[in-house]
C-alpha positions as CSV (number, residue, x, y, z in Angstrom):
1,M,-160.0,-99.3,64.5
2,P,-157.1,-99.9,61.9
3,D,-154.6,-97.2,61.3
4,V,-155.8,-95.6,57.9
5,E,-153.3,-92.6,57.7
6,P,-151.3,-92.9,54.5
7,A,-147.6,-93.8,54.7
8,T,-146.0,-92.3,51.5
9,R,-142.4,-92.0,52.7
10,G,-140.2,-94.0,50.2
11,M,-143.0,-94.6,47.5
12,L,-141.9,-93.5,44.1
13,H,-145.3,-92.6,42.9
14,V,-148.1,-91.4,45.4
15,P,-151.7,-91.0,44.5
16,A,-153.1,-87.5,44.8
17,L,-155.4,-88.4,47.8
18,L,-152.5,-89.3,49.9
19,L,-150.8,-86.0,49.3
20,V,-153.6,-84.0,50.8
21,G,-152.2,-81.9,53.7
22,E,-148.4,-82.6,52.6
23,E,-146.1,-79.6,52.5
24,E,-145.6,-78.0,49.2
25,G,-142.6,-75.9,49.9
26,D,-140.4,-77.6,47.4
27,L,-143.0,-77.1,44.6
28,D,-143.0,-74.2,42.2
29,R,-146.0,-72.0,41.5
30,T,-147.1,-73.9,38.4
31,A,-146.9,-77.3,40.2
32,Q,-148.7,-75.9,43.3
33,A,-151.6,-74.5,41.1
34,Y,-151.7,-77.8,39.0
35,R,-151.9,-79.9,42.3
36,A,-154.6,-77.7,43.8
37,I,-156.9,-77.4,40.7
38,R,-156.5,-81.2,40.0
39,R,-157.4,-82.0,43.7
40,Q,-160.5,-79.9,43.2
41,I,-161.5,-81.7,40.1
42,I,-160.8,-85.2,41.6
43,D,-162.7,-84.5,44.9
44,L,-165.6,-82.9,43.0
45,T,-165.1,-79.6,44.4
46,L,-165.0,-78.6,40.7
47,P,-167.7,-81.0,39.5
48,P,-168.0,-82.4,35.9
49,G,-169.4,-79.8,33.7
50,S,-168.5,-76.8,35.8
51,S,-166.8,-73.9,34.0
52,F,-164.3,-71.4,35.2
53,S,-161.7,-69.1,33.9
54,E,-158.0,-68.5,34.5
55,A,-158.7,-65.3,36.3
56,S,-161.2,-66.9,38.7
57,L,-158.7,-69.4,39.8
58,A,-155.9,-66.9,40.0
59,R,-158.0,-64.9,42.3
60,Q,-159.0,-67.9,44.3
61,W,-155.3,-68.9,44.9
62,R,-154.0,-65.5,45.0
63,I,-151.3,-66.1,42.3
64,S,-150.8,-64.8,38.8
65,K,-152.5,-66.0,35.8
66,T,-149.2,-67.5,34.3
67,P,-148.9,-70.6,36.6
68,V,-152.6,-71.1,36.4
69,R,-152.5,-71.1,32.7
70,E,-149.6,-73.6,32.6
71,A,-151.4,-75.8,35.1
72,L,-154.5,-75.9,33.0
73,A,-152.4,-76.8,30.0
74,R,-151.2,-79.8,32.0
75,L,-154.8,-80.7,33.0
76,R,-156.0,-80.6,29.4
77,R,-153.3,-83.3,28.6
78,D,-154.6,-85.3,31.5
79,G,-158.0,-85.2,30.0
80,L,-159.5,-83.5,33.2
81,V,-160.3,-80.0,31.6
82,D,-161.5,-78.8,28.1
83,A,-160.9,-75.3,26.8
84,L,-163.9,-73.4,25.6
85,P,-163.2,-70.8,22.7
86,R,-163.1,-67.4,24.3
87,A,-165.0,-68.7,27.4
88,G,-162.6,-70.2,29.8
89,Y,-162.5,-73.8,30.7
90,V,-165.0,-76.7,31.6
91,V,-164.3,-79.8,33.7
92,S,-164.4,-82.9,31.5
93,P,-167.6,-85.1,32.1
94,I,-167.6,-88.6,33.6
95,T,-169.2,-90.8,31.2
96,L,-170.0,-94.6,31.1
97,Q,-167.8,-95.2,28.1
98,D,-164.8,-93.5,29.7
99,T,-165.4,-95.1,33.1
100,D,-165.6,-98.5,31.4
101,D,-162.2,-98.0,29.6
102,L,-160.7,-96.6,32.9
103,C,-161.7,-99.6,34.9
104,A,-160.6,-102.0,32.2
105,L,-157.2,-100.4,32.2
106,R,-157.0,-100.5,36.0
107,T,-157.7,-104.2,35.9
108,V,-154.9,-104.8,33.5
109,L,-152.4,-102.8,35.3
110,S,-153.2,-103.7,39.0
111,V,-153.6,-107.4,38.2
112,E,-150.0,-107.5,36.7
113,A,-148.7,-105.4,39.6
114,A,-150.1,-107.9,42.1
115,A,-148.6,-110.8,40.3
116,T,-145.2,-109.1,40.0
117,A,-145.1,-108.0,43.5
118,A,-146.0,-111.5,44.8
119,R,-143.3,-113.0,42.5
120,R,-140.5,-110.7,43.8
121,G,-141.8,-110.7,47.2
122,V,-143.2,-107.6,49.3
123,E,-140.9,-106.2,51.8
124,A,-142.1,-106.8,55.4
125,P,-143.0,-103.1,56.3
126,A,-145.1,-102.8,53.2
127,L,-146.6,-106.3,53.8
128,E,-147.4,-105.2,57.4
129,R,-149.1,-102.0,56.0
130,L,-151.2,-104.0,53.5
131,G,-152.4,-106.3,56.3
132,A,-153.6,-103.1,58.3
133,L,-155.3,-101.6,55.2
134,A,-156.9,-104.9,54.5
135,K,-158.9,-104.6,57.8
136,V,-160.4,-101.3,56.9
137,P,-163.4,-102.9,55.0
138,F,-164.3,-104.8,58.1
139,A,-164.1,-101.5,60.2
140,L,-166.4,-99.8,57.8
141,A,-169.0,-102.6,58.0
142,A,-168.7,-102.2,61.7
143,G,-169.2,-98.5,61.7
144,E,-165.7,-97.8,63.0
145,V,-164.6,-95.7,60.0
146,G,-166.3,-93.7,57.3
147,L,-166.3,-93.8,53.6
148,E,-163.5,-91.3,53.3
149,E,-161.2,-93.4,55.4
150,S,-162.1,-96.5,53.4
151,L,-161.6,-94.7,50.1
152,R,-158.1,-93.7,51.3
153,A,-157.2,-97.1,52.4
154,A,-158.3,-98.8,49.2
155,I,-156.2,-96.4,47.1
156,E,-153.2,-96.7,49.3
157,F,-153.5,-100.4,49.2
158,E,-153.1,-100.6,45.5
159,A,-150.5,-97.9,45.4
160,V,-148.3,-100.0,47.9
161,I,-148.7,-103.0,45.7
162,A,-147.8,-100.8,42.6
163,D,-144.7,-99.6,44.3
164,S,-143.7,-103.1,45.4
165,S,-144.0,-104.4,41.9
166,G,-140.5,-102.9,41.4
167,N,-141.5,-101.4,37.9
168,S,-141.5,-97.6,38.2
169,R,-143.4,-97.1,34.9
170,L,-146.0,-99.6,35.9
171,G,-146.3,-97.9,39.3
172,K,-146.7,-94.4,37.8
173,A,-149.4,-95.7,35.3
174,I,-151.3,-97.3,38.0
175,V,-151.1,-94.1,40.3
176,D,-152.4,-92.0,37.3
177,V,-155.2,-94.4,36.9
178,L,-156.1,-94.3,40.7
179,D,-156.3,-90.5,40.6
180,E,-158.8,-90.5,37.8
181,L,-160.7,-93.4,39.3
182,E,-161.0,-91.6,42.6
183,R,-163.1,-88.9,40.9
184,V,-165.4,-91.7,39.4
185,L,-165.5,-93.5,42.8
186,R,-166.5,-90.2,44.6
187,M,-169.3,-89.7,42.2
188,A,-170.6,-93.4,42.6
189,A,-170.5,-92.8,46.3
190,L,-172.7,-89.7,46.0
191,I,-175.2,-91.7,43.9
192,A,-175.1,-94.8,46.1
193,P,-173.4,-94.2,49.5
194,E,-174.4,-97.7,50.6
195,A,-172.0,-99.3,47.9
196,A,-168.7,-100.4,49.5
197,S,-166.0,-103.0,49.1
198,P,-167.0,-106.2,50.8
199,P,-164.9,-107.4,53.8
200,G,-162.4,-109.9,52.9
201,E,-161.7,-108.7,49.4
202,L,-158.5,-106.8,50.2
203,E,-157.5,-109.6,52.7
204,A,-157.5,-112.1,49.9
205,V,-155.1,-110.1,48.0
206,H,-152.8,-109.6,51.0
207,E,-152.8,-113.3,51.9
208,R,-151.6,-114.3,48.4
209,L,-148.9,-111.6,48.5
210,R,-147.8,-112.8,51.8
211,A,-147.7,-116.4,50.5
212,R,-145.7,-115.1,47.4
213,D,-148.3,-116.6,45.1
214,P,-148.3,-114.8,41.7
215,D,-151.3,-116.8,40.2
216,G,-153.3,-116.4,43.5
217,A,-152.5,-112.6,43.7
218,R,-153.4,-112.2,40.1
219,A,-156.7,-113.9,40.6
220,A,-157.6,-112.2,44.0
221,M,-156.8,-108.8,42.3
222,R,-158.7,-109.5,39.2
223,R,-161.8,-110.4,41.2
224,R,-161.6,-107.2,43.1
225,C,-161.0,-105.0,40.0
226,E,-163.8,-106.7,38.1
227,R,-166.3,-106.4,41.0
228,V,-165.5,-102.5,41.2
229,H,-165.8,-102.2,37.5
230,H,-169.3,-103.9,37.4
231,D,-170.6,-102.1,40.6
232,V,-169.3,-98.5,39.4
233,L,-171.0,-98.9,36.0
234,R,-174.1,-100.2,37.6
235,V,-174.3,-97.2,39.9
236,L,-173.5,-94.5,37.4
237,A,-176.2,-95.9,35.1
238,T,-178.8,-95.2,37.7
239,S,-177.9,-91.4,37.6
240,V,-180.8,-89.2,36.7
241,S,-178.5,-87.5,34.0
242,V,-178.0,-90.9,32.4
243,S,-181.7,-91.9,32.5
244,R,-182.7,-88.6,31.0
245,A,-180.1,-88.5,28.2
246,P,-181.7,-88.7,24.7
247,I,-181.2,-92.0,22.9
248,E,-179.7,-91.5,19.4
249,M,-180.1,-93.5,16.4
250,P,-177.4,-96.1,15.9
251,A,-174.9,-95.4,13.3
252,P,-175.7,-97.1,10.0
């Protein structure tokens, strides 16, 4: 079974999933509250549409309301929570339109990162890591790892490529998108657990990076992103909440 433990050392921008279990001693109370609440939203502990108050979160984390309030302000800017007048907060919904936009943005960013990384060359340790991560879908198909390990590997795979692009702003943008996409992927997995990345998809990207082939890396990453885009929208569209939603008259 491939090693699927994330290797975050040296990466400028790290997806939230790969920070689970990391020490937080160097973070202030607001940053700790932000990371904890954001994690609960992303991993669906706080599911879309759930409501809560500053006081309830402060009690849960045994901290004062001030860092919770500041953390929630950041999460509102992230688009993950909405404030309710005199009634606390609600976790933002997952919608088909927003998912479509998110996946389209992920395609633009990750495709460019793959091409840029291939052009400049991926350092040997990162290339070796990508090779190990590319084997995880095969291990999943063989029943050697579970969906959680597969998700971690897929997110780390794209984060390593983003970091290898050499463009810090591009890397940060991709990691931000991956964090939001994780929530969507977890929801899709709850609806259709059998859906998974086909073996060979990550390996195709890895091979083009190893060959320092920008056009090939761009094409392989685009195929992957567009496949995920299509599959996620298809799965979400089968949700009972979508099928029971009222159909409105089109705008004139």
